[in-house]
N, C-alpha and C positions, 0 to 999 in steps of 0.2 A: 429379441427389445420387445414388452410389453409396451401396449398402447399407452397413450397419456391417458391420466384421469382428471376427475375435475378438480381435483388435488393438486396437480402436478398444472394444469393450465391456470390455477388461481396462486399458483405458487411464482410463475413467470410473472404472470400480472404484475404482482408484488412487487417481485426483481426491478421491473422494468421502472415503476412508479418508484421506486426506492432511489432512483440515478439521480433524482436531481438532486437529492442532498448529498452527492458525489462530487459536486461543480470544483468543489478547492482543492481538490483529490492532488498531489504532486510525485512525480516519480521520482526512481530511487530506491537509494537505502540507507538509514538513519545509522547513524555509530557516535556514541560517547566511550570519548578516549580519555584517561588519566596521563597527566603531561607536568613537568617541573618546567616553571618561567624560566628556570635562568639565573636570577637574583638570588645572590647568594644570602641572604639575610630574610629572605622570605619564610614560610612556614613550610614550604612544597622543599623548601635545598635540603629537608634529611630523606627527602625519598618516599615520605610516608603518607602524607597530608599533601596527596597530587592536588592541581588542579584540573575540574571537568571541561574538557573540549568539544564541542558537539559538531557533528559534519555528516551532510548529507553526498552520497556518492551517483554522480549521475554521467547521460551519455551527453555530451554538448557537438554538435556536428559530428557524430558517431566515435565523440573517443571519451575517455572517462575523465572526470573532473571531479576533484573534491571541494564542496562549497563549505566552508563556517558558517555556523548559526549563532548567534547572540543567547547565551542561557536564557534570557527572558522568551525565547522565541521559541525554544527546544520543544517542548511538549506540544504545542500547537502545531512545530512540522512533523514533529513524529506521530500524531493525529491523525495528518495530512496523507502522509504516506501510508499508512493502516486503511485511510479511504480506499486507495487503490490496490491496495490486496485484497479488499472485499470487493471493489468491483471486478478486479479479474475473477474472483468464484463466484461473482453473480453473474458474470457474461458465461462462464462455462456452464453454469446449471441452464442458463436459458438456452445457452444453444442444444447440450442435451435433452433438452425437454422439445424442444424445434424439430430435432432430428426423429426423435419418439412421435412427436408430431405427422410429421412429413413421411415418415414411414406407414405410419397406418393410414395415410391418406393415397399413398403409392397402391398398399394392396386392396383399397376398396375401389380403386380402377379399374 
């Protein structure tokens, strides 16, 4: 593993400083489903113009649970779940850079 460069240390600092913007992140995965409502006179009755239903799947007390999301909140919730994915990516990068730094410090002792 190569020793950390100034660029690596700068990247690590940038990622850590950016964590504050992720404070609104949500766990789980986002899904949009198309379904009919079951009313015979609705536009969805033909099976073609289906309604959108938005859900997030999360673990609650260790058990999977699907939570319905109102359409007006769907985009905001989708963004908050994407924040978590960015957080996980940033955390993996910070850990990789810290390991590189640790190994360099270990060699110099």
